[in-house]
C-alpha positions as a Markdown table, in Angstrom:
| # | Residue | x | y | z |
|---|---|---|---|---|
| 1 | Met | 33.1 | 29.6 | 87.4 |
| 2 | Thr | 34.9 | 30.1 | 84.2 |
| 3 | Gly | 34.5 | 26.8 | 82.8 |
| 4 | Arg | 38.3 | 26.3 | 82.7 |
| 5 | Asp | 40.4 | 23.5 | 84.2 |
| 6 | Pro | 41.2 | 24.6 | 87.7 |
| 7 | Leu | 44.7 | 22.9 | 87.4 |
| 8 | Lys | 45.4 | 25.1 | 84.3 |
| 9 | Ile | 44.6 | 28.1 | 86.1 |
| 10 | Tyr | 46.9 | 27.3 | 89.2 |
| 11 | Gly | 49.7 | 26.2 | 86.7 |
| 12 | Glu | 49.4 | 29.6 | 84.7 |
| 13 | Arg | 49.5 | 31.5 | 88.0 |
| 14 | Phe | 52.7 | 29.9 | 89.0 |
| 15 | Gln | 54.4 | 29.6 | 85.8 |
| 16 | Asn | 53.6 | 33.6 | 85.4 |
| 17 | Asn | 55.2 | 34.0 | 88.8 |
| 18 | Ser | 57.5 | 31.1 | 89.7 |
| 19 | Asp | 59.3 | 33.2 | 92.4 |
| 20 | Asn | 55.9 | 33.0 | 94.4 |
| 21 | Val | 56.6 | 30.1 | 96.7 |
| 22 | Ser | 52.8 | 30.3 | 97.7 |
| 23 | Tyr | 51.8 | 29.8 | 94.2 |
| 24 | Gly | 54.1 | 26.8 | 93.8 |
| 25 | Leu | 52.9 | 25.2 | 96.8 |
| 26 | Asp | 49.2 | 25.5 | 95.8 |
| 27 | Tyr | 49.8 | 24.2 | 92.3 |
| 28 | Ala | 51.6 | 21.2 | 93.7 |
| 29 | Asp | 49.1 | 20.4 | 96.3 |
| 30 | Arg | 46.5 | 20.5 | 93.7 |
| 31 | Leu | 48.2 | 18.1 | 91.4 |
| 32 | Leu | 49.0 | 15.6 | 94.0 |
| 33 | Asn | 45.2 | 15.9 | 95.0 |
| 34 | Ala | 44.4 | 15.4 | 91.4 |
| 35 | Lys | 46.6 | 12.0 | 91.4 |
| 36 | Arg | 49.0 | 13.7 | 89.1 |
| 37 | Ala | 52.2 | 13.2 | 91.2 |
| 38 | Arg | 54.3 | 12.3 | 88.1 |
| 39 | Arg | 53.3 | 15.8 | 86.6 |
| 40 | Cys | 53.9 | 17.5 | 89.9 |
| 41 | Asn | 57.6 | 16.0 | 90.3 |
| 42 | Arg | 58.4 | 16.8 | 86.5 |
| 43 | Cys | 57.2 | 20.5 | 86.7 |
| 44 | Phe | 59.1 | 21.1 | 89.9 |
| 45 | Lys | 62.3 | 19.2 | 89.1 |
| 46 | Thr | 62.9 | 20.5 | 85.5 |
| 47 | Gly | 61.0 | 23.8 | 85.6 |
| 48 | His | 58.8 | 22.4 | 82.5 |
| 49 | Phe | 55.2 | 23.4 | 83.0 |
| 50 | Ser | 53.9 | 22.3 | 79.6 |
| 51 | Arg | 50.0 | 21.6 | 79.5 |
């Protein structure tokens, strides 16, 4: 374990390669599982991935 927030890791991975649909789906799934649906919607509607 790195001690880092897994959501940040998935978010950064997708942000750095936003053409990879699989990364986007992984990130969205993890946001929804973490009860962060609003953040999920904001990220994917606007393209803003701020932490």
